[in-house]
N, C-alpha and C positions, 0 to 999 in steps of 0.2 A: 372553566372549560373542562369537558369530560376527559376522563383518563385516556391517554394515548397508547396505542398498541403498535409496536414496531415489528416489521418483518425484516430481519437482517439476512440478506441473500449473499451467499459466499461467506458464511459465518466462520468457517474453519481456518481462514487465512490470518495473516498478521493483523490486518486492520479489523477484520470481523471479530476475532476473539477479544481484542482490546476494546472495541466499541461495545460489545456485550457487557464487559465489565464496567464500562463507563455508564451505560444505561441502568445497570443494576444498582448504581449508587444514587440514582435519581428517584424521587418519590412518586412521580406522575407517569411512569412508563411501565408497561407490560411488554415483554419481548417474546418473539418466536424466532428461532434460528432455522435457516434453511441452507443445506449444503449436502454434498454426497457423503461426507464423513462428519461425525459430531464434532463440534468445536471444543477446544481445550479451554473452556471458560465456564465459570459458574454464573448464574443469574438469568439464564434463559428459562422461561416458564415451560417451554416445550421445544422439541427439535423435530424437524421434518427432513428426512433423508430423501433427496429427490435429484434426479438428473434433469436439468432444464432443457436438454436437447431431446428428451422423451416427451413429445408434445401430448400424447394421449395421457400419460401419467400426470403431466402438469395440469391439464384441463380438469382431470378428476380430483386431484388433491387440492389444488388451489381454490377451486370453486367452493370448497367446504370451509373457507376462512373469511366469513363475512365481517369479522370484527377488526380486521387490520385497518389501521388509519394511516400509517406511514411506512413506505418501503424504502429501505436503504440498500441499493443495488451495488454490491461490491464484487460480483462474480465475473469471471472471464474464462474463456476456453483457451488454454495455453498448450501448445504442442512442443515438440523437441526443439532444442536450441532457442528457447524462448520465442517461438513463432506464434503470433496471434492473428488468425484469419478473420476476415470480416463476416462472412456468412454465418458461421456458428454463433458468433457473438451478438449478432442482431436477432437471430432465431431464438436464442435463449431469453432475451428481453421480451420479445414478442410473445413467446409461450407463457412467460410469467404474467404479463398484463392481460392476455386473453383469459387465463385462468382466474385471476383476481376479479376482473370485471364481470365475469359470469356469476360471481358471488353476490353481486348487487349489494355491496356492503357500505362501509363507512370511509372508504379511501379518501384521504385528503391530500396526500403529497407523495411523489415518487422522486427519489434522488439517485442520480447516477454518478459514479466516480470515474473521472478521467485523469488527466495529468498534463505535464508540459509537452508530451508528444503531440498535443494539440497544435503546438507552434512549430513542430518539426524538429524537436530537440534531438531526435535520433538521426536526422538526415544530414545535419551540418549546421554551421553558424546561423543564428536567427536573431532578430531584434531583441535586445535586452535593455532593461527588464521587460519581459513580455507582458503585454496588457490584454485583457479580455476582448478589447475592441480590435486587436490586430487581425488582419485578414488571414484566412486559412492558407497555408502553403499548398502548392500543387502536390498531388500524389495521393495514394489511397491510405486511409486510416480508419480503423473500425470505430474510433471515437466519433467521426463525422457521421457515419451511417447510423450509429446509435442515437446521436443527438437529433438528427433529422427525423428519425423514426419517432422519437419521443415528442418532439415539437408538433409533428403532424398528428400523432395519436391523441394529444391533449386537447386539441381544438374542440370546443363545444362541451368539454367535460367539466365536472365540478371540482376535480382535483388539480393541483398545480405540480410543477416539477422544479428541480434545481440541479445544477451540475457543478461539481467541485473539481479543481485542478491542482492537486498537490504534486510534489516532486520527490521521488525516492523516500517513501514513508519509512520512518525509523522507529523501531520499538522492539519489544521482546516477544519472540514466538519461535516455535520449532515446526518445521515442515512447510514453511511458507516460502515460495520461490523468490519473491521480490523482497528480500530481506538483507540489505547490505551490511547491517551491523553484526548479524550472526556470521556472515561470511568473513568480515574483517577479524572477528574474534577467533574463528576457527583457523584462519590463515596465520594469524599471529601465534596461535598455539602450536601449529605445525612447525613454523620456523624456529620458535624457541626450543621445541623438542629436538630439532635437528642441529641446534647450536649455531643457527644463522642469524644475522641481523634482519631487521624488518625492512626488506626491500620494498620499494613502491612498485606494484606490478603493472602500472600503466605507463604510457609514454610521458615524456617531459611536458608536452603540451597539456595533458590532463593534470599533471602535478601542479602546474602554474595557473590553470584556468580558474575562473570564478564560478562557484556553485551555490545553490541554495537548496536545503533539504526541508522535510516536513516531519515534525514530531507527531507520532500517532496520538498522543494525548491532546495536542493542539488541534489536530484534525477532528478528533471525536467531538470536541467542543464546537467546532465550526459546523460539523454535520448537523447537530441538533439546532444550532442557530439558523442555518440556511433552510432547514426543513420546517421550522415553526414561526419564523419572523415573516409576516406578510410582505415586508419590503424586499424580500429575497425571491418572491414567487416568480417562476418562469425566467430565471436568469442564471448566469454562470459566474464563478468566482475562483480566482487563484487563492490557494491556501498554502503558504510556506511559512517557515519560522520567522521571516522578516529580516534576518541578517544574511550576510554573504561570507563565504570562506574560500580559501585555497588550500588544497591538500598539503602544499609545501609548509603551511603554517600549522596545520593540525596533526600531520603525520608524526612529528616528534612526540606529541602528547599520547598518541596511541602506543608508540613504542615504550614510553615511560610507564604507562598503565600495565604493560606486560613485562616490564623489567628487562628489556632487551635493547640493544643498540639500534640506532636508526641506520638503515641501509640506504644505498644510493638508489636512484631510479633504475629499475631493471625490468623492462617490459617483458611480459610473458602472457601466455594464455593459461589462465588459472584452471580452465576445464581440462587442459592437458596435464598441467603440473600436479593436479590433485588425484589423478586416476589411480596412483599406487600408494596413496598416503593413508589409507584406512588403518594399517598396522601402527603407523606413527601416532595417529589419533587415539587408537585404543590404548596404547601405552601411556599416553598423557592422561587419558580419562581414568584409567585404573589408579595411577599414582595420586591423582587429585580427588578421587572418590566421587566422580561425576555420576549422573543418574543413568548413564548407559544409552543415551539417544544414538541412533544410527548416524554415522558420519554423513551419509547421503541426505539425511533429513535436516542437517544444519544449514546447508547453503546450496543454492543453485549456481554453480560456477559459471554457466553460460550467462546468467543475469549479471554476475559480478564482473565478467569480462565486458559486458555492455556498459556498466557503470564506469569502469576504469579506462574504457576505450575512447571516450569522446575527447576530442582535441579542441573544443571550443567552449566559451562561456555558456552557462545554463542558469538563468536567473529570471525571476518573475516579480512583477509589481503586486503589492497587496493593498494599494491605495483604494481600489474600488470596495473591497471588503471592509476596510477601516471606515470609509465614508458611509457605508450602510450600517455601521454599528458594531462590527466585530473587531475588537482592538487587541486581544491577547497576542503576545509574541514570545518566542523562546530562543535562548542563546544556544546555538548549535554545538559549540564546544562543550558546554555543560551538559547538554542533552546526551552527547556521545559517552561522556564519562558516566552519567547516571545509568544509561542502558547497559554498559559493560558491567557496572556494579550489580545491577539487577540480575543479569545472566549468572553472575557468580553466586549471588544469594540463592538463586534457584538451583544451583549446582548443574547448570547446563554447560557453562564454559568455565575454565579455570581462571 
């Protein structure tokens, strides 16, 4: 098969930067990254700075890319307090495809990234483990509009699509809003600096609920699999680590990694708690010789409040993906320890 050329859209985020590194380790991929700011990752043959809401610019720039074979669409328009509106997020995908299809190129596959919000995970309790065949819950969700647009757009075309549904992607990155591990690390650092134990910032229901997360490394493998295996064409798959956990069992491990006592459940709004903690962070960063990343770039505390605010189980089945041939799984407890160790190695967190 001829060499594949990936266009990684939304390349500057947690998933985008790690996925670029993953493709750079493969022998049969060329990559182009696309985002408003350059990604913090090596391996992209070229980078395109582009605002996908600028339709005129999209049509002009993307029409000049006839060699793209695979699109990995990881972008989304996020507003304050982690608000994601439907209109702009469909417009961005439309502008992208309009531009690429004008290139009359070699496009084979378009992959869009969704998640367990497909099943209403932010709305309240839902059937668990969620299966791809479960009916959509009532209510608006930009996932549905993007999906319906993609399905309709692909009809009669030579390219195929896939949709992946991870949950709370975990990895190492700075400046990515959906990054719970950097938020946990920064939170633990602040409490240690203040001489406090590691309070659990969510309600008891969250502390005791069942969750499943997704390693960014596992997801990168799944992305390539779903985009290149014909058995995955025009279908959707849950991609999670494959195990389940409760914070009540893992929270002591986080405290131990930071050498502080485990605190009790103490619900709080982290977005409020962290407003005046910049000096505390700077003191810790100076003492530990960290690289000097802005405190504001380490975590989106509104996102963290969303993660710790749910009071119901959030779990997904990976049976469908396994039956189609994707079998890797990752232990979540070990994943969290490895991510914190890597943050320390890069001198981003102490």
